[in-house]
C-alpha positions in Angstrom: 31.4 37.1 16.0 28.1 35.5 15.0 27.3 32.0 16.2 27.6 29.3 13.6 24.4 28.2 11.9 22.9 25.0 13.4 23.5 23.1 10.2 27.3 23.6 10.5 29.0 20.2 10.9 25.8 18.3 10.2 25.0 15.9 7.4 21.8 16.8 5.5 20.0 15.0 2.7 18.4 17.5 0.3 15.7 15.9 -1.9 14.9 18.0 -4.9 18.3 19.8 -5.0 19.1 20.0 -8.7 17.9 23.5 -9.5 15.8 26.4 -8.3 15.2 26.7 -4.5 16.9 23.3 -3.8 20.1 24.2 -5.5 20.2 27.7 -4.0 19.5 26.3 -0.5 22.4 23.8 -1.1 24.7 26.7 -1.8 23.7 28.5 1.4 23.8 25.4 3.6 27.2 24.4 2.2 28.6 27.9 2.9 27.3 27.6 6.4 29.3 24.4 7.0 26.8 21.6 6.3 27.8 18.3 4.6 25.2 17.5 1.9 23.8 14.5 0.1 22.1 15.9 -3.0 19.2 14.1 -4.7 17.0 14.6 -7.7 16.5 12.8 -11.0 19.1 14.7 -13.0 22.6 13.2 -12.4 24.4 15.9 -14.5 22.8 18.8 -12.7 23.5 17.2 -9.3 27.2 16.6 -10.1 27.6 20.1 -11.4 26.0 21.5 -8.2 28.1 19.3 -5.9 31.3 20.4 -7.7 30.4 24.1 -7.3 29.8 23.9 -3.5 32.4 25.1 -1.0 31.9 22.2 1.3 31.6 18.4 1.0 28.7 17.2 -1.1 27.7 13.9 -2.6 25.5 13.7 -5.7 23.1 10.7 -5.5 20.3 10.6 -8.2 16.9 9.5 -6.9 13.5 8.9 -8.3 11.1 9.7 -5.5 8.3 7.9 -7.3 10.1 4.6 -6.9 10.3 3.0 -3.5 13.3 0.9 -4.4 15.2 4.0 -5.6 14.5 5.9 -2.4 15.5 3.0 -0.3 18.8 2.5 -2.2 19.7 6.2 -1.9 18.9 6.2 1.9 21.2 3.2 2.3 24.0 4.8 0.3 23.6 8.1 2.2 24.1 6.3 5.6 23.5 8.2 8.8 22.1 11.7 8.2 21.4 14.4 10.7 18.6 15.9 8.7 16.5 15.7 5.6 15.0 18.6 3.6 12.0 17.8 1.3 12.0 20.1 -1.7 11.0 17.8 -4.6 8.1 18.9 -6.7 6.5 19.1 -10.1 3.9 21.5 -11.3 1.5 22.2 -14.1 -1.2 24.9 -13.9 -4.5 23.1 -14.1 -8.1 24.0 -13.8 -10.8 21.5 -13.1 -12.1 22.1 -16.6 -8.7 21.0 -18.0 -7.8 18.2 -15.7 -5.1 15.8 -17.0 -4.9 12.5 -15.2 -1.2 11.8 -15.7 -0.1 15.3 -14.7 -2.4 15.4 -11.7 -1.2 12.0 -10.5 2.4 13.0 -11.0 1.9 16.1 -8.8 0.3 14.0 -6.1 2.9 11.2 -6.3 6.0 13.4 -6.5 5.1 16.3 -4.3 3.4 14.3 -1.5 3.8 10.5 -1.7 7.5 10.9 -2.5 7.9 12.7 0.9 6.3 9.7 2.6 8.7 7.3 0.8 11.7 9.3 2.0 10.4 9.6 5.6 9.7 5.9 5.8 13.5 5.4 5.3 15.0 8.3 7.4 12.5 8.5 10.3 13.0 5.1 12.0 16.8 5.6 12.5 16.2 9.1 13.8 13.6 7.8 16.3 15.9 5.0 17.4 18.6 7.5 18.4 16.1 10.3 19.4 17.8 12.8 17.2 17.2 14.4 13.8 15.9 17.3 11.8 13.1 17.2 9.2 12.2 20.2 7.0 9.2 19.9 4.7 8.5 22.5 2.0 4.8 23.3 1.6 3.3 26.3 -0.1 1.1 29.3 0.5 -1.2 27.6 -2.1 -1.9 24.9 0.4 -3.8 27.0 2.9 -7.1 26.9 1.0 -8.2 25.7 -2.5 -7.2 28.0 -5.3 -8.4 28.3 -8.9 -6.1 26.6 -11.4 -4.4 24.6 -8.8 -5.8 21.1 -9.2 -3.1 18.7 -8.2 -0.5 21.1 -7.0 -2.5 22.9 -4.3 -3.8 19.6 -2.9 -0.4 18.0 -2.9 1.1 21.0 -1.0 -1.8 21.0 1.5 -1.0 17.3 2.1 2.6 18.1 2.8 1.6 20.8 5.2 -0.7 18.4 7.1 2.1 15.8 7.1 4.5 18.2 8.7 1.9 19.2 11.3 1.2 15.6 12.2 5.0 14.8 12.4 5.4 17.8 14.7 2.5 16.7 16.9 4.0 13.3 17.3 7.6 14.3 17.8 7.6 17.7 19.5 8.6 16.2 22.8 11.4 14.1 21.3 14.9 15.0 20.1 13.6 15.2 16.5 12.9 18.7 15.2 10.2 19.1 12.5 9.8 22.3 10.6 7.6 23.5 7.7 8.4 26.2 5.1 5.5 27.6 3.1 6.9 29.9 0.3 4.9 31.9 -2.1 5.9 32.4 -5.7 9.6 31.8 -6.4 11.2 32.5 -9.8 12.0 29.0 -11.1 11.5 26.8 -14.1 8.1 25.7 -12.6 6.6 29.2 -12.1 7.7 30.1 -15.6 4.7 28.1 -16.7 2.3 30.6 -15.2 0.7 33.1 -17.5 -0.5 35.4 -14.8 1.0 38.1 -12.6 2.7 36.6 -9.6 2.6 39.1 -6.7 5.7 39.3 -4.4 7.7 37.0 -6.7 10.8 35.9 -4.8 14.2 35.1 -6.2 15.5 31.6 -5.1 18.2 33.2 -2.9 15.6 35.1 -1.0 13.5 32.0 -0.4 16.6 30.0 0.6 17.6 32.7 3.1 14.1 32.5 4.6 14.5 28.8 5.0 17.9 29.2 6.6 16.4 31.6 9.1 13.7 29.1 9.9 16.3 26.4 10.5 18.3 28.6 12.8 15.4 28.7 15.3 15.4 25.6 17.5 11.7 26.0 18.7 10.1 27.6 15.6 7.9 25.2 13.7 6.7 27.1 10.7 7.6 30.0 8.4 5.3 31.5 5.8 6.9 33.8 3.3 7.0 36.5 1.9 5.4 37.6 5.2 3.0 40.3 3.9 1.8 38.1 1.0 1.3 35.2 3.5 -1.2 37.2 5.5 -3.6 37.1 2.6 -3.5 33.3 2.5 -3.7 32.8 6.2 -6.5 35.3 6.5 -8.4 33.5 3.7 -8.9 30.5 6.0 -11.3 32.6 8.1 -13.3 34.2 5.2 -16.9 33.2 4.6 -17.2 31.2 1.4 -18.9 34.0 -0.6 -16.1 36.5 0.1 -13.4 34.0 -0.5 -14.8 33.0 -3.9 -15.2 36.7 -4.8 -11.6 37.5 -4.0 -9.8 34.4 -5.2 -11.9 32.6 -7.8 
């Protein structure tokens, strides 16, 4: 009989859980025995998701752009064993078409929102030397991409944040992990008007995250694996070759 998943019997706060990868991950974590606190801006979607889960779940709307909202939800959630950062907004955007409000929203939701959540949940975890933090980055964060003004930078910031947390906390009882997915079929990627190689379904991406969380010493997962090799390898390409291939 397989061993229970490490999330079983634990209480997790999923931030960005109302749809897409977040909602699918909530389904898989609940089926694995986790107790969930579900947050996003849409109360109706959160309540419907909580009602559909096999295990205990609490729907708590939260605006990650508002410090007071994040603090209030953290207080309401109480003690949690782990937090999973999934919140994000996205608009395709070239430098030639930069839009201040949308670019700022991508930076503020995708990255600064994570800092607001961590400022609430990290001190109690440090005090008891126990906890689990999972941050969702992206393959788009490895190196600058065309048409990714705002989004790529915000995901690169999330990836750096996870690496810094891991560097500070790797000898403590707090486990930090980073998930870097490629294209996932969601409402956000539906905005793209180009072919998306290795497009994943949300359940595939959620399963990859569940596999990452199962490993007690693994820090990072890049997926789909074959597609991720292109982005990881691009970090070592000379500028002329990188621009020829990607731009």
